[in-house]
C-alpha positions in Angstrom: 25.8 56.2 9.1 23.2 57.6 11.6 24.5 60.0 14.3 25.3 58.2 17.5 23.6 59.5 20.6 22.3 57.6 23.6 19.1 57.1 25.6 19.5 60.4 27.4 19.2 62.2 24.0 16.4 59.9 22.7 14.4 60.4 25.9 14.3 64.1 25.1 13.6 63.8 21.3 11.4 60.6 21.1 10.3 60.0 24.7 7.5 57.6 23.9 9.3 55.5 21.4 9.8 51.9 22.5 13.4 51.2 23.5 12.6 47.6 24.3 9.7 45.3 23.6 9.5 42.0 25.4 8.2 39.7 22.8 6.6 37.1 25.1 4.8 39.4 27.5 4.4 42.5 25.2 5.9 44.7 27.9 7.3 47.9 26.5 10.0 50.2 28.0 10.1 53.6 26.3 13.1 55.8 26.0 11.7 58.1 28.7 11.5 55.1 31.1 14.9 53.6 30.1 16.6 57.0 30.6 14.8 57.7 33.9 15.3 54.3 35.5 18.9 53.9 34.5 19.6 57.4 35.9 18.0 56.4 39.2 20.0 53.2 39.4 23.2 55.1 38.5 22.5 57.6 41.3 21.6 54.8 43.8 24.9 53.0 43.0 26.9 56.2 43.4 25.2 56.8 46.8 26.3 53.3 47.9 29.9 54.4 47.2 30.5 52.9 43.7 32.8 54.9 41.5 34.1 54.7 37.9 36.1 51.4 37.5 34.1 49.5 40.1 32.2 46.4 39.0 28.6 45.3 39.0 26.9 42.1 37.7 23.6 41.4 36.1 22.0 38.0 36.7 18.7 38.1 34.8 16.6 36.3 32.3 15.8 38.2 29.2 13.9 40.8 31.2 13.1 44.1 29.6 14.7 45.9 32.6 18.0 44.2 31.8 18.9 47.3 29.8 18.3 49.7 32.8 21.1 48.0 34.7 23.5 48.0 31.8 22.8 51.6 30.9 23.2 52.6 34.6 26.8 51.3 34.3 27.5 52.7 30.9 26.6 56.2 32.0 28.4 56.2 35.3 31.8 54.7 34.4 31.2 51.3 36.0 32.2 47.9 34.6 29.2 45.6 34.1 29.4 41.8 33.9 26.4 40.0 32.4 26.3 36.5 34.0 25.2 33.4 32.1 21.8 32.6 33.6 22.2 28.9 32.9 25.2 28.5 35.2 25.2 26.6 38.5 25.3 28.5 41.8 29.0 27.5 42.1 29.9 28.7 38.7 28.0 32.0 39.3 29.8 32.4 42.6 33.2 32.0 40.8 32.4 34.8 38.3 31.0 37.2 40.9 34.0 36.6 43.1 36.5 36.8 40.3 35.1 40.0 38.9 34.9 41.5 42.5 31.4 42.7 41.8 30.1 45.1 44.5 26.5 44.9 43.3 24.4 42.3 41.6 21.0 43.0 39.9 18.8 39.9 39.5 15.2 39.1 38.8 12.5 37.1 40.5 12.5 34.7 37.6 16.1 33.9 38.6 15.4 33.6 42.3 16.5 30.0 42.6 20.0 30.6 41.1 20.2 34.0 42.9 19.5 32.4 46.3 21.9 29.6 45.7 24.7 32.0 44.7 24.0 34.2 47.8 24.2 31.2 50.2 27.5 30.1 48.7 28.9 33.6 48.7 28.0 34.3 52.3 29.5 31.0 53.4 32.8 31.4 51.4 33.3 35.2 51.6 31.0 36.9 54.1 30.3 40.5 53.1 31.2 40.0 49.5 28.9 41.8 46.9 26.7 43.4 49.6 24.3 45.2 47.2 21.7 42.7 46.0 18.8 44.0 44.1 15.9 42.0 42.6 13.4 43.0 39.9 9.7 42.0 39.8 9.7 40.7 43.4 12.0 39.7 46.2 13.2 36.8 48.3 14.9 36.9 51.7 18.3 38.6 51.6 17.5 40.7 48.6 16.3 44.3 48.2 13.5 45.3 45.9 15.1 47.0 42.9 12.0 49.2 42.3 11.9 50.4 45.9 15.7 50.9 46.1 15.8 53.3 43.1 12.5 55.0 43.7 13.9 57.7 46.0 16.5 58.9 43.5 16.2 61.6 40.9 15.6 60.7 37.3 18.0 63.3 36.0 21.4 62.2 34.7 24.5 62.5 36.8 26.4 65.7 36.6 29.7 63.9 35.8 28.5 61.1 33.4 31.4 58.9 32.3 31.4 56.1 29.8 31.4 52.7 31.4 32.1 49.3 29.8 31.2 45.6 29.9 33.5 42.9 31.2 32.3 39.8 29.6 33.3 36.2 30.5 34.2 33.6 27.9 31.6 30.9 27.4 33.9 28.3 29.0 33.5 25.7 26.2 37.0 24.5 26.8 37.5 25.3 30.5 36.6 27.7 33.2 35.3 31.1 31.9 37.6 34.1 32.1 36.8 37.8 32.2 37.8 39.8 29.2 39.3 43.2 30.1 39.6 45.9 27.6 41.0 49.4 28.2 38.5 51.4 30.3 37.1 53.9 27.7 37.3 57.6 28.2 34.6 60.2 27.4 30.9 60.6 27.7 28.3 57.8 27.2 27.5 59.0 23.7 31.0 58.2 22.7 30.3 54.4 23.1 29.5 53.5 19.5 33.2 53.7 18.6 33.5 50.4 20.4 30.9 48.7 18.2 32.9 48.7 14.9 31.5 45.6 13.2 27.9 46.9 13.6 28.7 50.1 11.7 28.7 48.1 8.4 25.3 46.5 8.7 23.0 49.5 8.2 21.7 50.1 11.7 19.9 53.4 12.2 17.3 55.1 14.4 14.7 53.3 12.3 16.1 49.9 13.1 13.8 47.3 14.8 16.2 44.7 16.0 15.2 41.1 16.9 17.3 39.4 19.6 16.4 35.7 19.9 19.4 34.8 22.1 20.3 35.4 25.8 21.3 38.9 26.6 24.2 37.9 28.8 26.1 37.0 25.6 28.4 39.5 23.8 26.6 39.7 20.5 22.9 40.0 21.6 23.8 42.5 24.2 26.2 44.4 22.0 23.8 44.7 19.1 20.9 45.7 21.4 23.0 48.4 23.1 24.1 49.7 19.7 20.5 49.9 18.5 19.6 51.9 21.6 22.6 54.2 21.0 21.1 55.1 17.7 17.5 55.3 18.9 16.1 52.2 17.4 13.8 49.5 19.0 15.0 46.2 20.4 12.6 43.2 20.4 13.7 40.6 22.9 12.6 36.9 22.9 12.8 34.9 26.1 14.6 32.1 24.2 15.0 31.1 20.6 12.1 29.1 18.9 12.2 28.7 15.2 8.5 29.3 14.5 8.2 32.1 17.0 11.2 33.9 15.6 9.5 34.0 12.2 6.3 35.2 13.8 8.2 38.0 15.5 9.7 39.2 12.3 6.3 39.6 10.8 4.5 41.0 13.9 7.1 43.7 14.7 8.3 44.5 11.2 11.8 43.5 12.1 14.5 45.2 10.0 17.7 43.7 11.6 18.4 40.5 13.5 21.3 38.4 14.8 21.6 34.6 14.6 23.9 31.6 15.0 24.1 28.8 12.4 22.2 26.3 14.6 19.2 28.6 14.5 19.3 28.7 10.7 19.4 24.9 10.6 16.4 24.6 12.9 14.4 27.2 10.9 15.3 25.3 7.6 13.9 22.1 9.1 10.5 23.6 9.7 7.7 22.2 7.4 7.5 24.2 4.1 4.0 25.5 4.9 5.3 27.0 8.2 8.3 28.6 6.6 6.1 30.2 4.0 3.4 31.4 6.4 4.9 34.8 7.4 5.6 38.1 5.8 9.3 38.7 6.1 9.5 41.6 3.7 10.6 44.2 6.4 13.8 42.2 7.0 16.9 44.1 5.8 19.8 42.5 7.5 20.2 39.1 9.1 23.5 39.1 10.9 25.1 35.8 11.9 28.3 34.8 13.7 29.6 32.7 16.7 30.5 29.7 14.4 31.2 29.2 10.7 28.0 28.5 8.8 27.9 25.4 6.6 28.0 26.5 2.9 24.8 24.6 2.0 22.9 25.9 5.0 23.8 29.5 4.2 23.0 29.1 0.5 19.5 27.7 1.5 19.0 30.7 3.8 19.9 33.1 1.0 17.5 31.3 -1.3 14.8 31.8 1.3 15.4 35.2 2.8 17.2 36.9 -0.2 20.6 38.7 -0.2 20.2 40.1 3.3 22.7 37.8 5.1 25.7 39.5 6.6 28.4 37.7 8.5 31.2 38.6 10.8 33.9 36.8 12.7 35.3 38.0 16.1 35.2 37.2 19.8 34.3 38.8 23.0 38.0 39.8 23.3 37.6 42.3 20.5 41.1 41.5 19.2 40.0 41.8 15.6 37.1 41.2 13.2 36.2 40.2 9.7 32.9 40.8 7.8 31.2 40.2 4.5 27.8 40.7 2.8 25.8 38.2 0.7 27.3 39.3 -2.6 30.9 38.9 -1.2 30.0 35.5 0.2 28.5 34.3 -3.1 31.8 35.0 -4.8 33.8 33.5 -1.8 31.5 30.8 -0.4 32.5 29.5 3.0 34.5 32.7 3.9 33.8 34.7 7.0 35.0 37.9 5.3 37.9 40.3 5.1 39.4 42.2 8.1 37.6 45.3 9.2 39.4 45.5 12.5 43.1 44.6 12.7 45.4 42.9 10.2 45.1 39.2 9.6 48.1 36.8 9.9 48.1 33.0 9.5 50.9 31.3 11.3 52.2 27.8 12.0 52.6 26.4 15.5 56.0 28.1 15.9 54.6 31.5 15.0 56.1 31.6 11.4 53.8 33.4 9.0 52.3 31.2 6.3 51.7 32.1 2.6 48.3 32.7 1.0 46.2 29.5 1.0 48.0 27.6 3.7 46.1 26.7 6.9 47.3 27.8 10.4 46.5 29.7 13.5 44.5 32.9 12.9 46.1 36.1 14.5 45.0 39.7 14.4 47.6 42.5 14.5 46.7 45.6 16.4 48.6 48.7 17.4 48.7 47.5 21.0 47.5 44.6 23.0 43.7 45.1 22.8 42.6 42.9 25.8 43.8 40.8 28.7 42.2 38.0 30.6 41.2 39.1 34.1 43.4 37.6 36.8 45.0 35.3 34.3 48.3 36.6 32.8 49.3 33.1 31.6 46.1 32.8 29.5 46.8 36.3 28.2 50.3 35.3 27.2 49.1 32.2 25.5 46.8 34.3 23.3 49.8 36.4 22.1 52.1 35.6 19.2 55.5 34.3 20.5 57.4 37.2 18.9 54.7 39.9 18.3 52.8 40.7 21.6 50.3 42.9 19.7 49.2 39.9 17.5 46.6 37.9 19.3 44.6 34.7 18.6 41.4 33.1 19.9 42.7 29.7 19.0 41.0 29.3 15.7 42.5 27.7 12.6 42.0 29.1 9.1 43.5 30.3 5.8 43.3 33.5 3.8 42.8 33.5 0.0 44.5 35.9 -2.5 41.7 38.4 -2.1 42.2 38.6 1.7 39.1 36.6 2.6 39.4 34.4 5.7 38.1 30.8 5.8 37.9 29.1 9.2 38.7 25.4 9.6 38.0 24.8 13.3 39.3 25.6 16.7 42.7 24.3 17.4 41.5 22.8 20.7 38.9 20.7 18.8 41.4 19.2 16.2 41.6 15.4 16.1 44.9 13.7 15.4 44.4 10.2 14.1 47.4 8.2 12.8 49.3 11.5 12.6 46.6 13.1 10.3 44.9 16.3 11.4 41.1 16.1 11.2 38.9 19.1 11.8 35.5 18.1 13.1 33.7 21.1 11.7 33.8 19.7 8.2 32.1 16.5 9.3 29.6 18.3 11.5 28.7 20.6 8.6 28.0 17.6 6.3 26.0 15.6 8.8 23.8 18.6 9.8 22.4 18.6 6.2 20.9 15.1 6.6 17.1 15.5 7.0 17.0 13.1 10.0 19.6 15.0 12.0 18.7 18.0 14.2 22.2 18.6 15.7 25.6 17.0 15.7 29.0 17.1 17.4 32.2 15.3 16.4 35.1 14.7 18.7 38.2 12.5 18.9 38.1 9.6 21.4 41.1 7.4 22.4 42.3 4.7 20.1 45.3 2.5 21.0 46.5 2.1 17.4 45.7 5.5 15.9 45.9 7.7 19.0 42.4 9.1 18.4 39.4 8.0 16.3 36.5 10.1 15.0 33.2 9.8 16.9 29.9 11.6 16.1 27.1 12.4 18.5 23.8 12.9 16.8 20.6 14.5 18.1 17.9 13.1 15.8 15.2 15.3 14.2 11.8 15.3 16.0 9.9 12.1 15.4 13.1 10.2 14.2 14.0 7.1 16.2 17.6 6.2 16.7 18.7 2.9 15.3 21.6 0.9 13.9 20.2 1.3 10.5 20.1 5.1 10.8 23.7 5.1 12.0 24.7 3.1 8.9 22.7 5.5 6.7 24.5 8.5 8.2 27.9 7.0 7.7 27.1 6.1 4.1 25.8 9.7 3.7 29.2 11.0 4.8 31.3 8.8 2.6 30.4 10.9 -0.5 30.9 14.2 1.3 34.2 14.0 3.3 37.5 12.1 3.0 37.5 8.5 4.1 39.7 9.1 7.1 37.3 11.7 8.4 34.2 9.4 8.5 33.3 8.6 12.1 34.1 5.0 13.3 31.0 5.2 15.5 27.8 7.3 15.9 26.0 7.7 19.2 22.5 9.1 19.5 21.7 11.5 22.3 18.6 13.3 23.5 20.3 16.7 23.5 23.8 17.9 22.8 25.5 20.2 25.4 25.3 23.6 23.7 25.4 26.9 25.4 22.1 28.9 24.7 24.1 30.9 22.2 24.8 27.9 20.1 28.4 26.9 21.1 29.2 23.3 21.5 30.6 22.3 24.9 32.8 19.5 23.6 34.7 19.2 26.9 31.4 17.8 28.3 31.3 15.1 25.7 35.0 14.3 26.0 34.6 13.9 29.8 32.5 10.8 29.1 35.4 9.0 27.3 38.5 8.0 29.2 39.1 4.6 27.4 38.2 3.5 23.9 34.6 2.5 23.4 
């Protein structure tokens, strides 16, 4: 593996090398610029009284200067919280108040949300988060980021200390919670030890990494920061677009990338002539995670891109991780890999460990509790095994085979119980996603007086496809040969767009909220 350093070292050795390329605008931030500006911001924050352990927040679009704010925290011992740019002002106010952020760095592109948050914060808690910097322009109540840091030296702090991120869960099943890991000790260059899954995927100083997802999310930010630790180049898209992503791989000679399964599905649904139009030969590793990938979808991606797909399973909590490469997946199709962090345990609802092949709650065993939820000890306790506090779960259901490979079934919170039978929506969703007239799908349980719950599917039709009763019947018939009879939806409802986070996670609680009585 390449020697891990950090931008301060790369600014000295390769000052003009791009640390960041903004794909949409072509803006480039070199290592010299990244190092200098993050040093200036670190010094500015220190001058405002912030010290190691204090919190700042970043509320930006995928702006190339996002990394200056994060690196300022990582090299000065601060905790940095990236805020989901698609939240409402109220949701943003909750996160900034809950994290006790003393400074927030935003961008002019996010001025509407930034202004809405500021008005709420000033009304609810006057004086909270007093340091408000804005990149690329300002609005009333905010200070120009560029002007604020301009007066400060570009040299590193004398007492550089490794900082950390405090990420918030995506809130797909409720209000987001901050994930607190032990504050690391050491210098900024010691950071790669916290990026264990990425070590296995061949990143180096020659990496050109494509990030098609929002930077506020754990994986895009984590992989980008790790690439910069090693001295590679990060290419950032404003947002995912299937055709544009392929164009970026060719244009920038991308070597590594990171995806979620819904992105694969949308690329596979491009016309054949578009899929074949780009030179993807530079691509060495396509990393994917966030949700289990349907077996047929992944097989089609391997057939198209070759044996470069690598997969991992883990959460923002960092309680454990599994991983596998293409060859391992081909011999264990459907698996998300073997443990590379922690020891796997599959347990029943009472915490009893289950034998190989049986389905239950997925736990990872660590030497000590690896995380806690900020300001929520009850949620932390609920993530722990009832008898082994250092075994923790994210609420996923799965099984382990005789070779130690993990197969995920679904999230426990999404399970449907119909007539006493457990139904995992993921299997139905995976099958329906393969139909050529389906762009996206979500399956939930809705109330049924006789059965308790019944299976219902929400379908977003492919472009140009008109919803109809005939199409619904076709989809149900399509499913009958692919899933058990009791899993086939009683009804299918067509929607313009499903409620997904920009990182691909279904917000099923939004769908459930529409149904209080049987339809």
